[in-house]
C-alpha positions as CSV (number, residue, x, y, z in Angstrom):
1,M,127.7,70.2,52.2
2,I,124.9,70.5,49.5
3,L,121.2,70.1,50.3
4,E,119.0,68.7,47.4
5,V,115.5,69.6,47.7
6,A,112.7,68.0,45.6
7,I,109.0,68.5,46.0
8,L,107.4,65.3,44.7
9,D,103.7,65.4,43.6
10,V,102.6,61.7,43.5
11,K,99.8,60.9,41.2
12,A,96.4,60.8,43.1
13,G,95.8,57.5,45.0
14,L,99.3,56.3,44.6
15,S,100.9,57.5,47.9
16,A,100.9,54.0,49.5
17,D,102.6,52.4,46.5
18,F,105.0,55.2,46.2
19,E,106.1,54.9,49.9
20,K,106.6,51.3,49.4
21,A,108.7,51.8,46.4
22,F,110.7,54.7,48.1
23,S,111.4,52.3,51.0
24,E,113.3,50.0,48.5
25,A,114.8,53.1,46.4
26,Q,116.3,54.7,49.6
27,K,118.7,51.7,49.9
28,I,120.1,52.8,46.5
29,I,120.7,56.5,47.3
30,S,122.1,55.8,50.6
31,A,124.8,53.5,49.2
32,M,126.0,56.3,46.7
33,E,129.5,57.9,47.2
34,G,129.1,61.4,48.4
35,Y,125.7,60.7,50.1
36,I,125.4,61.9,53.6
37,S,121.6,61.6,54.8
38,H,118.1,62.0,53.5
39,Q,114.7,62.7,54.7
40,L,111.2,62.0,53.1
41,K,108.5,64.2,54.5
42,K,104.7,63.9,53.7
43,C,102.6,67.1,53.4
44,L,99.9,67.6,55.9
45,E,97.9,69.8,53.5
46,K,98.2,67.9,50.4
47,S,98.0,64.1,50.9
48,D,99.9,63.2,47.7
49,R,102.8,65.7,48.1
50,Y,106.1,64.9,49.6
51,I,109.5,66.7,50.0
52,L,112.7,64.9,49.6
53,L,115.8,66.4,51.4
54,V,119.1,64.8,50.5
55,N,122.5,66.0,51.9
56,W,125.4,65.5,49.6
57,E,129.1,66.1,50.1
58,T,129.3,68.1,46.9
59,L,127.0,69.1,44.1
60,E,128.8,66.8,41.6
61,A,128.2,63.8,44.0
62,H,124.5,64.2,43.1
63,T,124.5,65.6,39.6
64,E,127.3,63.6,38.2
65,G,127.9,60.6,40.6
66,F,124.5,59.5,41.4
67,R,122.6,60.8,38.2
68,G,125.3,59.3,36.1
69,S,125.2,55.9,37.7
70,V,123.8,52.5,36.8
71,E,122.0,52.6,40.2
72,Y,120.2,56.0,39.2
73,E,118.5,53.8,36.4
74,E,117.1,51.6,39.0
75,W,116.1,54.6,41.1
76,K,114.3,56.0,38.1
77,S,112.4,52.8,37.4
78,L,111.3,52.5,41.0
79,L,110.0,56.1,41.4
80,H,109.8,58.4,38.4
81,H,106.4,57.0,37.1
82,F,104.7,58.2,40.3
83,Y,105.3,61.9,39.7
84,E,102.8,64.3,38.1
85,P,104.2,66.8,37.3
86,F,107.9,65.7,37.2
87,P,109.7,67.3,40.2
88,T,112.1,70.3,40.0
89,V,115.2,69.6,42.0
90,E,117.2,72.6,43.6
91,H,120.4,72.6,45.6
92,Y,121.2,74.8,48.6
93,V,124.2,75.7,50.6
94,E,124.5,76.9,54.2
95,V,124.5,80.7,54.7
96,E,127.6,81.7,56.5
């Protein structure tokens, strides 16, 4: 399993709109092949910061399957205009 981690800095004053858009966008990601689960958490110290954690079966399910899909274009149109700066996405594996 791969954990995708993205820190999302939302433009000031747009958090409520972002949360509404994410509510719609999460339906897209949760229907993708290789998707396992996700969590969106809001930062207590910085009110316009969120962390998105997504569990994928494989790295390719995210980087090729999701990002290469038509559905990703809809995801982008719903969410990407909220970010400043654009988030860095990292992937993690379990330490054995």
